[in-house]
MDTraj code that builds the backbone (N, CA, C; nanometers):
import mdtraj as md
import numpy as np

residues = "UNK UNK UNK UNK UNK UNK UNK UNK UNK UNK UNK UNK UNK UNK UNK UNK UNK UNK UNK UNK UNK UNK UNK UNK UNK UNK UNK UNK UNK UNK UNK UNK UNK UNK UNK UNK UNK UNK UNK UNK UNK UNK UNK UNK UNK UNK UNK UNK UNK UNK UNK UNK UNK UNK UNK UNK UNK UNK UNK UNK UNK UNK UNK UNK UNK UNK UNK UNK UNK UNK UNK UNK UNK UNK UNK UNK UNK UNK UNK UNK UNK UNK UNK UNK UNK UNK UNK UNK UNK UNK UNK UNK UNK UNK UNK UNK UNK UNK UNK UNK UNK UNK UNK UNK UNK UNK UNK UNK UNK UNK UNK UNK UNK UNK UNK UNK UNK UNK UNK UNK UNK UNK UNK UNK UNK UNK UNK UNK UNK UNK UNK UNK UNK UNK UNK UNK UNK UNK UNK UNK UNK UNK UNK UNK UNK UNK UNK UNK UNK UNK UNK UNK UNK UNK UNK UNK UNK UNK UNK UNK UNK UNK UNK UNK UNK UNK UNK UNK UNK UNK UNK UNK UNK UNK UNK UNK UNK UNK UNK UNK UNK UNK UNK UNK UNK UNK UNK UNK UNK UNK UNK UNK UNK UNK UNK UNK UNK UNK UNK UNK UNK UNK UNK UNK UNK UNK UNK UNK".split()
xyz = np.array([
    [-0.5232, -0.4911, -1.9788],
    [-0.3310, -0.5507, -1.9678],
    [-0.3508, -0.6635, -1.9727],
    [-0.2500, -0.7329, -2.0569],
    [-0.2521, -0.8754, -2.0463],
    [-0.1779, -0.9198, -1.9133],
    [-0.1798, -1.0086, -1.8496],
    [-0.0983, -1.0268, -1.7425],
    [0.0185, -1.1383, -1.7531],
    [0.0859, -1.1947, -1.6399],
    [0.1912, -1.2787, -1.6700],
    [0.1648, -1.3489, -1.5464],
    [0.1188, -1.4956, -1.5351],
    [0.1232, -1.5673, -1.4469],
    [0.2460, -1.6658, -1.3762],
    [0.2578, -1.6459, -1.2974],
    [0.4168, -1.7029, -1.2278],
    [0.3860, -1.7637, -1.1080],
    [0.3900, -1.9178, -1.0932],
    [0.3024, -2.0051, -0.9877],
    [0.4416, -1.9482, -0.8513],
    [0.4370, -1.9737, -0.7410],
    [0.4974, -1.9738, -0.6024],
    [0.4766, -2.0939, -0.5029],
    [0.6001, -2.1297, -0.4855],
    [0.5859, -2.2055, -0.3882],
    [0.5040, -2.3329, -0.3819],
    [0.4357, -2.3730, -0.4627],
    [0.3352, -2.4726, -0.4647],
    [0.1998, -2.4709, -0.4249],
    [0.1650, -2.3458, -0.3661],
    [0.0442, -2.2806, -0.3393],
    [-0.0421, -2.1409, -0.3423],
    [0.0566, -2.0872, -0.4459],
    [0.0397, -1.9632, -0.4927],
    [0.0547, -1.9507, -0.6114],
    [-0.0096, -1.7997, -0.6946],
    [0.0100, -1.7771, -0.8271],
    [-0.0132, -1.6455, -0.8342],
    [0.1253, -1.5695, -0.8971],
    [0.1400, -1.4455, -0.8788],
    [0.0805, -1.3970, -0.9878],
    [-0.0042, -1.3196, -1.0131],
    [-0.0525, -1.2813, -1.1393],
    [-0.0221, -1.0932, -1.1738],
    [0.0961, -1.0926, -1.2633],
    [0.1563, -0.9621, -1.2996],
    [0.1206, -0.8734, -1.3856],
    [0.1131, -0.7509, -1.3740],
    [0.0311, -0.6907, -1.4951],
    [0.1677, -0.5736, -1.5606],
    [0.2686, -0.5283, -1.4686],
    [0.3617, -0.4703, -1.5179],
    [0.4980, -0.4831, -1.4514],
    [0.5639, -0.3627, -1.4667],
    [0.7420, -0.4149, -1.3751],
    [0.7564, -0.2878, -1.3349],
    [0.6672, -0.1990, -1.3693],
    [0.6510, -0.0446, -1.2924],
    [0.5305, -0.0173, -1.2275],
    [0.5404, 0.0545, -1.1177],
    [0.4098, 0.1079, -1.0623],
    [0.3423, 0.2030, -1.1542],
    [0.2280, 0.1683, -1.1828],
    [0.1181, 0.2990, -1.2359],
    [-0.0069, 0.2761, -1.2441],
    [-0.0734, 0.3642, -1.2429],
    [-0.1955, 0.3809, -1.1856],
    [-0.2843, 0.2646, -1.2754],
    [-0.2580, 0.2211, -1.4152],
    [-0.3345, 0.1761, -1.4710],
    [-0.3101, 0.0301, -1.4406],
    [-0.1649, -0.0349, -1.4116],
    [-0.1750, -0.1739, -1.3537],
    [-0.2352, -0.1924, -1.2053],
    [-0.2318, -0.0606, -1.1318],
    [-0.2882, -0.0986, -1.0016],
    [-0.4322, -0.1163, -1.0208],
    [-0.4813, -0.0555, -1.1287],
    [-0.6776, -0.0236, -1.1411],
    [-0.6586, -0.1976, -1.1929],
    [-0.6056, -0.2379, -1.2430],
    [-0.6423, -0.3806, -1.3333],
    [-0.6142, -0.4646, -1.2088],
    [-0.5343, -0.4581, -1.0893],
    [-0.4748, -0.5556, -1.0253],
    [-0.6339, -0.5649, -0.9161],
    [-0.7017, -0.4423, -0.9079],
    [-0.8055, -0.4308, -0.7778],
    [-0.8986, -0.4502, -0.8888],
    [-0.9427, -0.4494, -1.0009],
    [-1.0572, -0.5177, -1.0866],
    [-1.0543, -0.6607, -1.0875],
    [-0.9006, -0.7205, -1.0913],
    [-0.8938, -0.8829, -1.0925],
    [-0.9439, -0.9085, -0.9548],
    [-0.8945, -0.8615, -0.8412],
    [-0.9061, -0.8550, -0.7034],
    [-1.0656, -0.8691, -0.7131],
    [-1.1430, -0.7961, -0.7395],
    [-1.2612, -0.7859, -0.6995],
    [-1.3342, -0.8634, -0.7730],
    [-1.3112, -0.9370, -0.8894],
    [-1.3942, -1.0195, -0.9636],
    [-1.3745, -1.1815, -0.9216],
    [-1.2538, -1.2080, -0.8833],
    [-1.2312, -1.3176, -0.8055],
    [-1.3006, -1.3474, -0.6981],
    [-1.3541, -1.2326, -0.6131],
    [-1.4046, -1.2165, -0.4749],
    [-1.5530, -1.2520, -0.5129],
    [-1.6018, -1.1839, -0.6365],
    [-1.7081, -1.2421, -0.6494],
    [-1.7636, -1.3637, -0.7305],
    [-1.6200, -1.3969, -0.7806],
    [-1.6563, -1.5317, -0.8488],
    [-1.5317, -1.6428, -0.8112],
    [-1.4930, -1.6583, -0.7198],
    [-1.4429, -1.7449, -0.6678],
    [-1.4373, -1.8905, -0.7418],
    [-1.2905, -1.9408, -0.7040],
    [-1.2823, -2.0567, -0.7698],
    [-1.2785, -2.1674, -0.6382],
    [-1.2793, -2.2837, -0.6654],
    [-1.2756, -2.4211, -0.5166],
    [-1.1516, -2.4038, -0.5239],
    [-1.1091, -2.3644, -0.3810],
    [-0.9798, -2.4114, -0.3206],
    [-0.8960, -2.2674, -0.3009],
    [-0.9762, -2.1849, -0.3641],
    [-0.9103, -2.0384, -0.3262],
    [-0.9285, -1.9748, -0.1750],
    [-0.7700, -1.9212, -0.1560],
    [-0.7532, -1.9176, 0.0364],
    [-0.7370, -1.7913, 0.0515],
    [-0.7378, -1.6755, -0.0605],
    [-0.6680, -1.5545, -0.0299],
    [-0.6550, -1.4976, -0.1416],
    [-0.6658, -1.3384, -0.1862],
    [-0.5868, -1.2764, -0.2500],
    [-0.5177, -1.1688, -0.1982],
    [-0.4167, -1.1290, -0.2240],
    [-0.3090, -1.0153, -0.1500],
    [-0.3323, -0.9275, -0.3142],
    [-0.3538, -0.7897, -0.3034],
    [-0.3003, -0.6997, -0.3929],
    [-0.2143, -0.6329, -0.3853],
    [-0.1530, -0.5813, -0.4779],
    [-0.0206, -0.5117, -0.4459],
    [-0.0027, -0.3991, -0.5687],
    [0.1089, -0.3018, -0.5879],
    [0.1011, -0.2222, -0.6911],
    [0.0894, -0.2412, -0.7896],
    [0.1307, -0.3544, -0.8499],
    [0.1138, -0.4168, -1.0251],
    [0.0847, -0.5395, -1.0389],
    [0.0756, -0.6268, -0.8919],
    [0.0614, -0.7477, -0.8960],
    [-0.0522, -0.7722, -0.8195],
    [-0.0780, -0.9407, -0.8163],
    [-0.2220, -1.0112, -0.7205],
    [-0.1624, -1.1139, -0.6895],
    [-0.1225, -1.1588, -0.5515],
    [-0.1142, -1.2871, -0.5315],
    [-0.2084, -1.3675, -0.5231],
    [-0.2463, -1.4668, -0.5291],
    [-0.3421, -1.5723, -0.5308],
    [-0.2868, -1.6759, -0.4684],
    [-0.3399, -1.6944, -0.3144],
    [-0.2998, -1.8496, -0.2734],
    [-0.4144, -1.9449, -0.2472],
    [-0.4022, -2.0571, -0.3140],
    [-0.5046, -2.1712, -0.3134],
    [-0.4420, -2.3247, -0.2144],
    [-0.5472, -2.3839, -0.2091],
    [-0.5214, -2.5043, -0.1362],
    [-0.5075, -2.6005, -0.2857],
    [-0.3753, -2.6463, -0.2613],
    [-0.2994, -2.7275, -0.3707],
    [-0.3538, -2.9093, -0.3639],
    [-0.4376, -2.9117, -0.2808],
    [-0.5042, -3.0711, -0.2888],
    [-0.6472, -2.9906, -0.3609],
    [-0.6572, -2.9327, -0.3600],
    [-0.7919, -2.9093, -0.4981],
    [-0.8329, -2.8251, -0.6003],
    [-0.6895, -2.7464, -0.6422],
    [-0.6583, -2.7361, -0.7214],
    [-0.5152, -2.6830, -0.7833],
    [-0.4400, -2.6494, -0.8967],
    [-0.3735, -2.5991, -0.9544],
    [-0.3580, -2.4782, -1.0508],
    [-0.2136, -2.4205, -1.0383],
    [-0.2200, -2.3219, -1.1556],
    [-0.2658, -2.3182, -1.2817],
    [-0.2411, -2.4409, -1.3292],
    [-0.3312, -2.4275, -1.4568],
    [-0.4833, -2.4122, -1.4623],
    [-0.5467, -2.4770, -1.3560],
    [-0.6843, -2.4409, -1.3632],
    [-0.7069, -2.3242, -1.3246],
    [-0.6477, -2.2792, -1.2226],
    [-0.6698, -2.1292, -1.1777],
    [-0.6378, -2.0347, -1.3108],
    [-0.5653, -2.0596, -1.4020],
    [-0.5445, -2.0014, -1.5306],
    [-0.6707, -1.9957, -1.6393],
    [-0.7148, -2.1000, -1.5992],
    [-0.8553, -2.1295, -1.6968],
    [-0.9500, -2.0578, -1.6370],
    [-0.9475, -2.0204, -1.4653],
    [-1.0839, -1.9747, -1.4403],
    [-1.0766, -1.8285, -1.4628],
    [-0.9210, -1.7849, -1.4794],
    [-0.8763, -1.6455, -1.4622],
    [-0.9591, -1.5825, -1.6153],
    [-0.9236, -1.6606, -1.7276],
    [-0.9725, -1.6577, -1.8709],
    [-1.0900, -1.6479, -1.8738],
    [-1.1729, -1.6877, -1.7903],
    [-1.3489, -1.6787, -1.7968],
    [-1.4325, -1.5772, -1.6787],
    [-1.3374, -1.5058, -1.6164],
    [-1.3662, -1.4183, -1.5247],
    [-1.3978, -1.3118, -1.5685],
    [-1.5287, -1.2340, -1.5501],
    [-1.6183, -1.1174, -1.5950],
    [-1.5713, -1.0121, -1.5249],
    [-1.4273, -0.9477, -1.5812],
    [-1.3563, -0.8396, -1.5141],
    [-1.4090, -0.6891, -1.5610],
    [-1.4564, -0.6401, -1.4588],
    [-1.5377, -0.4970, -1.4966],
    [-1.4693, -0.4036, -1.4049],
    [-1.3951, -0.2750, -1.4445],
    [-1.4009, -0.1529, -1.3999],
    [-1.4557, -0.1511, -1.2386],
    [-1.4165, -0.1270, -1.1667],
    [-1.4637, -0.1015, -1.0018],
    [-1.4591, 0.0463, -0.9687],
    [-1.5832, 0.0798, -0.9168],
    [-1.5518, 0.2066, -0.8208],
    [-1.4381, 0.2437, -0.7975],
    [-1.3941, 0.3478, -0.7611],
    [-1.2585, 0.3873, -0.6931],
    [-1.2690, 0.4479, -0.5486],
    [-1.4266, 0.4752, -0.5472],
    [-1.4278, 0.5508, -0.4182],
    [-1.4870, 0.4764, -0.2988],
    [-1.3224, 0.4759, -0.2365],
    [-1.3156, 0.3979, -0.1050],
    [-1.3358, 0.4600, 0.0291],
    [-1.3363, 0.4834, 0.1764],
    [-1.3671, 0.5237, 0.2446],
    [-1.2707, 0.6698, 0.2485],
    [-1.3035, 0.7489, 0.2924],
    [-1.1966, 0.9094, 0.3491],
    [-1.1539, 0.8780, 0.4680],
    [-1.0636, 0.9309, 0.4978],
    [-1.0108, 0.8921, 0.6659],
    [-0.9460, 1.0674, 0.6678],
    [-0.9293, 1.0884, 0.7947],
    [-0.8391, 1.1817, 0.8205],
    [-0.7679, 1.1618, 0.9299],
    [-0.6698, 1.2227, 0.9599],
    [-0.5324, 1.1443, 1.0104],
    [-0.4977, 1.2505, 1.1008],
    [-0.4806, 1.2963, 1.2102],
    [-0.3810, 1.3792, 1.2842],
    [-0.2278, 1.3763, 1.2727],
    [-0.1542, 1.4740, 1.2377],
    [-0.0095, 1.4398, 1.2595],
    [0.0573, 1.5573, 1.2939],
    [0.1478, 1.5472, 1.3802],
    [0.2416, 1.6773, 1.4070],
    [0.3571, 1.6590, 1.3512],
    [0.3911, 1.7636, 1.2644],
    [0.4862, 1.7653, 1.1927],
    [0.6383, 1.8157, 1.2838],
    [0.7051, 1.6778, 1.3469],
    [0.8125, 1.6815, 1.4468],
    [0.9131, 1.5901, 1.4304],
    [0.8894, 1.5575, 1.2898],
    [0.9903, 1.4262, 1.2707],
    [1.1429, 1.4769, 1.2850],
    [1.2351, 1.3872, 1.3002],
    [1.3773, 1.4198, 1.3188],
    [1.4735, 1.4168, 1.1966],
    [1.3540, 1.4033, 1.0779],
    [1.4002, 1.4483, 0.9547],
    [1.3527, 1.5495, 0.8585],
    [1.2438, 1.6504, 0.9521],
    [1.2030, 1.7402, 0.8605],
    [1.2792, 1.8326, 0.8306],
    [1.3679, 1.8934, 0.8918],
    [1.4908, 2.0041, 0.8378],
    [1.5781, 1.9062, 0.7080],
    [1.5940, 1.7961, 0.7646],
    [1.6858, 1.7711, 0.6188],
    [1.5834, 1.7360, 0.5054],
    [1.4589, 1.7109, 0.5239],
    [1.3737, 1.7006, 0.4150],
    [1.3354, 1.8308, 0.3186],
    [1.3525, 1.9156, 0.4331],
    [1.3277, 2.0627, 0.3656],
    [1.4476, 2.0963, 0.2988],
    [1.5679, 2.0537, 0.3692],
    [1.6716, 2.1246, 0.2851],
    [1.7141, 2.0449, 0.1608],
    [1.6644, 1.9093, 0.1775],
    [1.6885, 1.8328, 0.0174],
    [1.6142, 1.8545, -0.0827],
    [1.5164, 1.9188, -0.0528],
    [1.3937, 1.9908, -0.1476],
    [1.3994, 2.1052, -0.1655],
    [1.5351, 2.1926, -0.1011],
    [1.4613, 2.3181, -0.1265],
    [1.3572, 2.3878, -0.0613],
    [1.2906, 2.3302, 0.0241],
    [1.1465, 2.3983, 0.0821],
    [1.1904, 2.4384, 0.2347],
    [1.1175, 2.5284, 0.3389],
    [1.1199, 2.5142, 0.4540],
    [1.0393, 2.4000, 0.5218],
    [1.0924, 2.4001, 0.6438],
    [0.9833, 2.2845, 0.7099],
    [0.8511, 2.3135, 0.6997],
    [0.7786, 2.4219, 0.7212],
    [0.6468, 2.4675, 0.6931],
    [0.6309, 2.4327, 0.5678],
    [0.6967, 2.4843, 0.4778],
    [0.6119, 2.4063, 0.3446],
    [0.6137, 2.2646, 0.3226],
    [0.7386, 2.2010, 0.3894],
    [0.7271, 2.0488, 0.3339],
    [0.6003, 1.9986, 0.4671],
    [0.5767, 2.0595, 0.5414],
    [0.4078, 2.0385, 0.6347],
    [0.2725, 2.0610, 0.5103],
    [0.3381, 2.1976, 0.4699],
    [0.1903, 2.2251, 0.4311],
    [0.1707, 2.1368, 0.3071],
    [0.2285, 2.0719, 0.2240],
    [0.2237, 2.0319, 0.0711],
    [0.2264, 1.9235, 0.1585],
    [0.2900, 1.8622, 0.2486],
    [0.2193, 1.6690, 0.2818],
    [0.0756, 1.6663, 0.3169],
    [0.0418, 1.7980, 0.4114],
    [-0.0952, 1.7651, 0.4266],
    [-0.1869, 1.8229, 0.3155],
    [-0.1691, 1.8865, 0.2415],
    [-0.3012, 1.9277, 0.1338],
    [-0.2982, 1.8070, 0.0212],
    [-0.2378, 1.7090, 0.0271],
    [-0.2102, 1.5864, -0.0526],
    [-0.3456, 1.5285, -0.0149],
    [-0.3905, 1.4533, -0.1265],
    [-0.4927, 1.3184, -0.0837],
    [-0.4260, 1.1731, -0.1156],
    [-0.4303, 1.0730, -0.0173],
    [-0.3238, 0.9982, -0.0587],
    [-0.4232, 0.8297, -0.0732],
    [-0.3817, 0.7594, -0.1405],
    [-0.4363, 0.6357, -0.1636],
    [-0.3749, 0.4991, -0.1269],
    [-0.4461, 0.4087, -0.0337],
    [-0.4178, 0.2981, 0.0256],
    [-0.3737, 0.2219, -0.0901],
    [-0.2779, 0.1576, -0.1393],
    [-0.2385, 0.1016, -0.2146],
    [-0.2327, -0.0548, -0.1973],
    [-0.1958, -0.0655, -0.0774],
    [-0.1890, -0.2119, -0.0152],
    [-0.1106, -0.1934, 0.0808],
    [-0.0877, -0.3531, 0.1566],
    [-0.0266, -0.3620, 0.3254],
    [0.1281, -0.4311, 0.2344],
    [0.1793, -0.4247, 0.3175],
    [0.3073, -0.5200, 0.3094],
    [0.4242, -0.4653, 0.4036],
    [0.5462, -0.5462, 0.4037],
    [0.6517, -0.5365, 0.5107],
    [0.6056, -0.5558, 0.6459],
    [0.5156, -0.4964, 0.7416],
    [0.5093, -0.5431, 0.8210],
    [0.3332, -0.5290, 0.8656],
    [0.3281, -0.5690, 0.9798],
    [0.1601, -0.5815, 0.9946],
    [0.1116, -0.4084, 1.0015],
    [0.0431, -0.4014, 0.9703],
    [-0.0229, -0.2314, 0.9295],
    [0.0245, -0.1563, 0.8411],
    [0.0900, -0.1786, 0.7582],
    [0.1911, -0.0933, 0.7355],
    [0.1114, -0.0760, 0.5772],
    [0.0558, 0.0369, 0.5543],
    [-0.0577, 0.0602, 0.4521],
    [0.0449, 0.1497, 0.3564],
    [0.0513, 0.1064, 0.2738],
    [0.1507, 0.2062, 0.1776],
    [0.0500, 0.3185, 0.0776],
    [0.0759, 0.4247, 0.1094],
    [-0.0034, 0.5502, 0.0630],
    [0.0514, 0.6094, -0.0601],
    [-0.0007, 0.5972, -0.1506],
    [0.0547, 0.6554, -0.2810],
    [0.0030, 0.7996, -0.3008],
    [0.0818, 0.8739, -0.3786],
    [0.0356, 1.0058, -0.3653],
    [0.0717, 1.1251, -0.3305],
    [0.2218, 1.0832, -0.2900],
    [0.2764, 1.2095, -0.1785],
    [0.3484, 1.2945, -0.3571],
    [0.3649, 1.4252, -0.2886],
    [0.3628, 1.5568, -0.3652],
    [0.4917, 1.5236, -0.4382],
    [0.5393, 1.5575, -0.5537],
    [0.6688, 1.5295, -0.6450],
    [0.7240, 1.6279, -0.5850],
    [0.7373, 1.7261, -0.5382],
    [0.8435, 1.8233, -0.4694],
    [0.8910, 1.7632, -0.3381],
    [0.8211, 1.6495, -0.3011],
    [0.8488, 1.5777, -0.1403],
    [0.9290, 1.4361, -0.1824],
    [0.9484, 1.4211, -0.3298],
    [1.0132, 1.3089, -0.3260],
    [1.1570, 1.2747, -0.3353],
    [1.2404, 1.1885, -0.2339],
    [1.3294, 1.1819, -0.2160],
    [1.3893, 1.0697, -0.1953],
    [1.4992, 0.9859, -0.2365],
    [1.4995, 0.8469, -0.2599],
    [1.5146, 0.7945, -0.1107],
    [1.4889, 0.6575, -0.0582],
    [1.5413, 0.6083, 0.0617],
    [1.6896, 0.6711, 0.1348],
    [1.6913, 0.6528, 0.2593],
    [1.8154, 0.6999, 0.3283],
    [1.9100, 0.5677, 0.3060],
    [2.0596, 0.6192, 0.2768],
    [2.1768, 0.5100, 0.2319],
    [2.1609, 0.4107, 0.3675],
    [2.1154, 0.4405, 0.4935],
    [2.1479, 0.3694, 0.5581],
    [2.0046, 0.3626, 0.7075],
    [1.9634, 0.2871, 0.7494],
    [1.8148, 0.2886, 0.7957],
    [1.8517, 0.3128, 0.9526],
    [1.7481, 0.3758, 1.0014],
    [1.7613, 0.4022, 1.1370],
    [1.6711, 0.3143, 1.2340],
    [1.7390, 0.2461, 1.3250],
    [1.6685, 0.1868, 1.4372],
    [1.5945, 0.2456, 1.5270],
    [1.5040, 0.1561, 1.5775],
    [1.3616, 0.1927, 1.6984],
    [1.3241, 0.3196, 1.6714],
    [1.2836, 0.3284, 1.5532],
    [1.1957, 0.4291, 1.5017],
    [1.0336, 0.4094, 1.5747],
    [0.9874, 0.4464, 1.6477],
    [0.8816, 0.4439, 1.7220],
    [0.7623, 0.4210, 1.5946],
    [0.6664, 0.3144, 1.6765],
    [0.4836, 0.3268, 1.5799],
    [0.4499, 0.4696, 1.6149],
    [0.3818, 0.4657, 1.4849],
    [0.3075, 0.6342, 1.4992],
    [0.3773, 0.6804, 1.4039],
    [0.4881, 0.7044, 1.3794],
    [0.6061, 0.7692, 1.3048],
    [0.5482, 0.8029, 1.1822],
    [0.5225, 0.9040, 1.0858],
    [0.4880, 0.9416, 0.9743],
    [0.6059, 0.9485, 0.8774],
    [0.6313, 0.8349, 0.7861],
    [0.7667, 0.8201, 0.7220],
    [0.7116, 0.8587, 0.5601],
    [0.8002, 0.9155, 0.4874],
    [0.8123, 0.8903, 0.3304],
    [0.9360, 0.8671, 0.2450],
    [0.8968, 0.8418, 0.1531],
    [0.9604, 0.7492, 0.0180],
    [0.9561, 0.7620, -0.0655],
    [1.0514, 0.8054, -0.2064],
    [0.9557, 0.8107, -0.3246],
    [0.8468, 0.8721, -0.3325],
    [0.7654, 0.7869, -0.3998],
    [0.5919, 0.8553, -0.3786],
    [0.5115, 0.8080, -0.3149],
    [0.5538, 0.7609, -0.1937],
    [0.4930, 0.7143, -0.1139],
    [0.5069, 0.7766, 0.0665],
    [0.4091, 0.7523, 0.1543],
    [0.3860, 0.7572, 0.2747],
    [0.3280, 0.6590, 0.3579],
    [0.3528, 0.6452, 0.4655],
    [0.3468, 0.5493, 0.5586],
    [0.3565, 0.5836, 0.6758],
    [0.2443, 0.5369, 0.7770],
    [0.2199, 0.5553, 0.9191],
    [0.2745, 0.3940, 0.9897],
    [0.3657, 0.4077, 1.0543],
    [0.4448, 0.2906, 1.1358],
    [0.3368, 0.2195, 1.2398],
    [0.3291, 0.1252, 1.2304],
    [0.2644, 0.0352, 1.3896],
    [0.3431, -0.0495, 1.4759],
    [0.4645, -0.0502, 1.4470],
    [0.5773, -0.1128, 1.5391],
    [0.7243, -0.0657, 1.5103],
    [0.7599, -0.0810, 1.6609],
    [0.9226, 0.0197, 1.6620],
    [1.0142, -0.0829, 1.5587],
    [1.0061, 0.0018, 1.4557],
    [1.1245, -0.1041, 1.3584],
    [1.2146, -0.0131, 1.3030],
    [1.3267, -0.0501, 1.2317],
    [1.4070, 0.0190, 1.1614],
    [1.3306, 0.0617, 1.0266],
    [1.3698, 0.1814, 0.9710],
    [1.3729, 0.2533, 0.8511],
    [1.4557, 0.3093, 0.7770],
    [1.4594, 0.2910, 0.6323],
    [1.5799, 0.3944, 0.5710],
    [1.4548, 0.5219, 0.5199],
    [1.3255, 0.5083, 0.5494],
    [1.2620, 0.6099, 0.4926],
    [1.2886, 0.7843, 0.5708],
    [1.2200, 0.8579, 0.5480],
    [1.2667, 0.9800, 0.5989],
    [1.1069, 1.0361, 0.7127],
    [1.1443, 1.0633, 0.8220],
    [1.0568, 1.0659, 0.9398],
    [0.9914, 1.1989, 0.9331],
    [0.9027, 1.2313, 0.9308],
    [0.8564, 1.4026, 0.9191],
    [0.7616, 1.4302, 1.0026],
    [0.6826, 1.3452, 1.1010],
    [0.6189, 1.3388, 1.1906],
    [0.5827, 1.2296, 1.2621],
    [0.4602, 1.2592, 1.3343],
    [0.4172, 1.1393, 1.3773],
    [0.2013, 1.1412, 1.4182],
    [0.1936, 1.0613, 1.4227],
    [0.0052, 1.0045, 1.4595],
    [-0.0409, 0.9527, 1.5776],
    [-0.1390, 0.9905, 1.6255],
    [-0.1865, 0.9298, 1.7075],
    [-0.2584, 0.7938, 1.6845],
    [-0.2803, 0.8035, 1.5335],
    [-0.4010, 0.7292, 1.4629],
    [-0.3661, 0.5971, 1.5064],
    [-0.4357, 0.4863, 1.5753],
    [-0.3784, 0.3393, 1.5183],
    [-0.4558, 0.2543, 1.3861],
    [-0.3717, 0.2216, 1.3479],
    [-0.3382, 0.1822, 1.2175],
    [-0.4381, 0.0207, 1.2265],
    [-0.3549, -0.0474, 1.3151],
    [-0.3999, -0.1769, 1.3877],
    [-0.4774, -0.1489, 1.4936],
    [-0.5994, -0.2249, 1.4595],
    [-0.7727, -0.1688, 1.5145],
    [-0.7547, -0.2693, 1.6595],
    [-0.6861, -0.4312, 1.6492],
    [-0.7210, -0.5215, 1.7867],
    [-0.8515, -0.6101, 1.7259],
    [-0.9134, -0.5646, 1.6198],
    [-1.0639, -0.6396, 1.5724],
    [-1.0390, -0.7258, 1.4665],
    [-1.0223, -0.8525, 1.5165],
    [-0.9641, -0.9738, 1.4119],
    [-1.0605, -0.9657, 1.3100],
    [-1.1776, -0.8965, 1.2851],
    [-1.2678, -0.8998, 1.1881],
    [-1.2355, -0.7766, 1.0767],
    [-1.1870, -0.7054, 1.1356],
    [-1.1391, -0.5427, 1.0703],
    [-0.9829, -0.5489, 1.0869],
    [-0.8725, -0.6303, 1.1083],
    [-0.7375, -0.5647, 1.1476],
    [-0.6989, -0.4499, 1.1269],
    [-0.7664, -0.3922, 1.0358],
    [-0.6579, -0.2504, 0.9998],
    [-0.7785, -0.1471, 0.9917],
    [-0.7027, -0.0501, 1.0367],
    [-0.8281, 0.0808, 0.9925],
    [-0.8347, 0.1342, 0.8764],
    [-0.7522, 0.1025, 0.7718],
    [-0.8117, 0.1344, 0.6262],
    [-0.7994, 0.0086, 0.5441],
    [-0.8543, 0.0330, 0.4611],
    [-0.8961, -0.1091, 0.2914],
    [-0.7912, -0.0488, 0.1975],
    [-0.7402, -0.1529, 0.1189],
    [-0.7206, -0.0852, 0.0130],
    [-0.8112, -0.0167, -0.0906],
    [-0.7884, 0.0935, -0.1352],
    [-0.8501, 0.1755, -0.2296],
    [-0.8968, 0.2885, -0.1544],
    [-0.8901, 0.2851, -0.0087],
    [-0.9431, 0.4112, 0.0523],
    [-0.8348, 0.5249, 0.0627],
    [-0.8772, 0.6506, 0.0809],
    [-0.8130, 0.7706, 0.1142],
    [-0.7607, 0.8283, 0.2288],
    [-0.6388, 0.9077, 0.2319],
    [-0.6188, 0.9548, 0.3678],
    [-0.5935, 1.1085, 0.3241],
    [-0.6025, 1.1820, 0.4266],
    [-0.5910, 1.2790, 0.4427],
    [-0.4963, 1.3199, 0.5707],
    [-0.3881, 1.4279, 0.5694],
    [-0.3437, 1.4361, 0.7475],
    [-0.3625, 1.5631, 0.7725],
    [-0.4357, 1.5649, 0.8830],
    [-0.4720, 1.7125, 0.9583],
    [-0.3861, 1.7374, 1.0624],
    [-0.2946, 1.8907, 1.0569],
    [-0.2236, 1.8972, 1.1177],
    [-0.2986, 1.9689, 1.2620],
])
top = md.Topology()
chain = top.add_chain()
for i, resn in enumerate(residues, 1):
    res = top.add_residue(resn, chain, resSeq=i)
    for name in ("N", "CA", "C"):
        top.add_atom(name, md.element.get_by_symbol(name[0]), res)
traj = md.Trajectory(xyz[None], top)
């Protein structure tokens, strides 16, 4: 895939592979991220992978977007193994939105829980708030648009779904996603060397 490069705020470069979420674009993001980790340029600060793009932050006193673009064109990019670490996450299906999710999808609450627990989810990126790991792979039968209005003070540990994604909240915050349960698992580890329980590319299964 041919990426589009866009400078951001004078100290970052956004490498975009697509406008819509796709497995192909996300694989390209992870391949470029791995290549940059193996072959960094002088002045590289951080790479942040997302669904279809990679944010590259850099020291503007040591390099610039044009030099980075030249470096990217020389990288030996190879397809990476997608076998990340597998995690099993405990869950109780007692969320305040479980009944409404069931009604909107034409299912029963036990069937919603069974479908959700049967899926294998992939950690695609972190965003929005600390430790918010966006998990792709929600079964099509459970996919709903976000609510029209968010709910305030949703507690940490809530398991929420929207679109094709699932997430375990780490902070008490508002959300417009559907709350189907809660988990005691702590995604924020408190370890500065590995602050998040999951890594991008890992897989997650929910165990009732």
